Every structure is written in structure tokens, then in C-alpha cells.
C-alpha positions in Angstrom: 85.1 74.2 108.6 88.4 74.9 110.3 90.5 72.1 111.3 90.3 71.3 114.9 94.1 71.4 115.7 96.8 71.7 113.1 100.5 71.8 113.2 102.9 73.4 110.7 106.5 74.0 110.7 107.9 77.4 109.8 111.6 77.8 108.7 113.2 81.1 109.2 116.6 82.1 107.9 118.8 83.8 110.5 122.1 85.4 109.7 124.9 84.2 112.0 128.2 85.9 113.0 129.8 84.3 109.9 127.3 85.8 107.8 126.0 82.4 106.6 122.3 81.7 106.9 121.2 79.4 109.5 117.7 77.9 109.3 115.7 77.7 112.5 112.5 75.6 112.7 109.5 76.6 114.7 106.3 74.6 115.4 103.0 76.6 115.2 99.9 75.0 116.6 96.5 76.3 115.6 93.4 75.6 117.5 89.9 76.1 116.1 88.1 78.9 117.6 85.0 76.7 118.4 87.4 74.4 120.6 88.3 77.5 122.8 84.6 78.0 123.9 85.3 81.6 124.4 83.5 83.0 121.3 79.8 83.1 120.6 78.2 80.8 118.0 77.9 83.8 115.6 81.5 84.4 115.7 82.4 80.8 115.2 79.8 80.5 112.4 81.3 83.6 110.7 84.9 82.3 111.0 83.7 78.9 109.5 81.9 80.9 106.7 78.5 79.6 107.8 75.8 80.1 105.1 73.4 81.5 107.5 75.5 84.7 108.0 76.0 85.2 104.3 73.3 87.8 104.0 75.1 90.0 106.5 78.3 90.6 104.6 79.4 91.2 101.1 82.8 89.3 100.9 84.7 87.3 103.5 87.9 89.1 104.1 90.5 87.0 102.2 93.3 88.3 99.7 91.4 87.0 96.8 88.1 88.4 97.8 89.6 91.9 97.7 89.7 91.9 93.8 85.8 91.9 93.7 85.7 94.5 96.6 88.2 96.8 94.7 85.9 96.7 91.6 82.8 97.6 93.6 84.3 100.5 95.6 84.6 104.0 94.1 84.7 107.5 95.5 84.2 110.7 93.7 87.1 113.2 93.1 85.2 115.6 95.5 85.0 113.0 98.2 88.8 112.3 97.9 89.6 115.9 98.0 87.4 116.3 101.1 89.3 113.5 102.9 92.7 114.8 101.7 91.9 118.2 103.0 90.7 117.0 106.3 93.7 114.9 106.9 96.1 117.8 105.9 94.4 120.0 108.4 94.7 117.3 111.2 98.4 117.1 110.6 99.1 120.8 110.6 99.8 120.8 114.3 102.5 118.3 113.8 105.8 120.3 113.1 107.3 117.4 111.1 105.0 114.9 109.4 106.6 111.5 108.6 107.4 111.4 104.8 105.5 108.1 104.4 102.4 109.6 106.0 102.4 112.7 103.8 102.7 110.3 100.8 100.0 108.3 101.9 97.8 111.5 102.3 98.5 112.5 98.8 98.0 109.0 97.4 94.3 109.3 98.7 93.6 111.8 95.8 94.1 109.0 93.3 91.2 107.0 92.0 93.2 103.6 92.5 94.1 104.2 96.3 91.9 102.5 99.0 92.2 102.6 102.6 92.3 99.6 105.0 90.7 101.0 108.1 90.5 99.8 111.5 89.1 101.5 114.7 89.6 101.4 118.4 87.5 102.5 121.3 89.5 102.8 124.3 88.4 100.6 127.1 89.7 98.9 130.3 90.0 95.4 129.1 92.2 95.2 126.1 94.7 97.9 126.9 97.2 99.5 124.6 98.7 96.3 123.3 95.4 95.5 121.2 95.6 98.9 119.8 99.1 98.4 118.6 98.1 95.1 117.2 95.3 96.5 115.2 97.7 99.2 113.6 100.3 96.7 112.7 97.5 94.4 111.2 96.3 97.3 109.1 99.8 98.0 107.9 100.5 94.4 107.1 97.2 94.0 105.2 98.2 96.9 103.1 101.6 95.4 102.3 100.0 92.0 101.4 97.3 93.7 99.2 100.0 95.9 97.4 101.9 92.7 96.5 98.7 91.0 95.4 97.3 94.0 93.5 100.2 96.2 92.3 98.1 98.4 90.2 96.3 99.7 93.3 97.6 101.7 96.3 96.6 100.8 99.9 96.9 103.2 102.8 96.4 102.0 106.5 94.2 104.2 108.6 92.8 104.0 112.0 89.7 105.8 113.5 90.5 107.1 116.9 87.9 106.9 119.8 86.2 109.9 118.3 85.7 108.6 114.8 88.3 110.7 113.2 90.6 109.1 110.8 94.4 108.9 111.4 97.0 107.5 109.1 99.4 104.8 110.3 103.1 105.2 109.9 104.9 103.0 107.5 107.1 101.5 110.3 104.9 101.0 113.4 106.5 102.1 116.5 
């Protein structure tokens, strides 16, 4: 079960004008999703890893759980070539494709490469900020996984409102 309210201190080093590092402290307060009363019981049960929901997902999304997930997933060389070709075609209309994007497209041909995919259907309630947040989260997840599993490659991608994959840039925005 998630803690109801927890506080933690985060220290961040910040360079000063004299090039010495000054440490700043920031307090973070975390509130249990159930305490907010804005989420359904199903969502809070999932976040608390309730046993009644275990039949509906394979692995809870933690960095440690990705190891088992990586071993279970595989795609044929033909599937990888199809994805590579489709993405190459989508990017032909762009006069100058970002180098990192092209590297990621090429990485998809390798059997040790996986995508971290998110999607977003445009709607009037969440606006563009949520869209950007999801892209940044996919990029950061790839970076974390790359650190934890250096023998694999991870490529962030997003499905647009039409279900077409797009690769995220290395530096968002």
C-alpha cells in the first residue's frame, strides 16, 4: 500500500558565479492517490498493486520488472524491417531529420532494441501540456532503462491521434 503522506528532501547542486557548487534543498510532499478521492477504485487498486487486478496485466511497470518483459518480447527481422521502412517513409517529407531520430529509426532494425511507446488522442480537457509531459516521460523512461540495461537499446515513440508511430527527439522541445 502506498504511504498516505510522505516527505522527502531532495538536494540539488547548483553552480554559483564563483563556479563553486551550492547545495539547495527542496521538500517534496507525496500524497496517496486514494487520499485525493479523484480516482476510481480500480485505478487506486492498480497503483497499490491489488491482487484482484493481477490477471489483467503481466508485469507492474517498475525498472526491475522490465528485465522479465525484455526476455518475453521479440519481433522478427521482417517485422523490424517493416517498421523501419514505414518510419523512413513518414520522415521523407521532412527536409532535415534530426540525427538522433535517424539513429533511433536505424536502431529499430536490431534485435536488442525496444520501443517505449505512449499515445495521445487529442481532446479538449488535457491540452498540449499533457501531450508534452507524455513525450518527456517516454524519453526519460528510455534513459533510465538504458542505464539499468546497457545491453539493450530503447527508443521513445508516440502514437499520434491516428495510431501512427512517431519517434520522439532526444532533447524534447
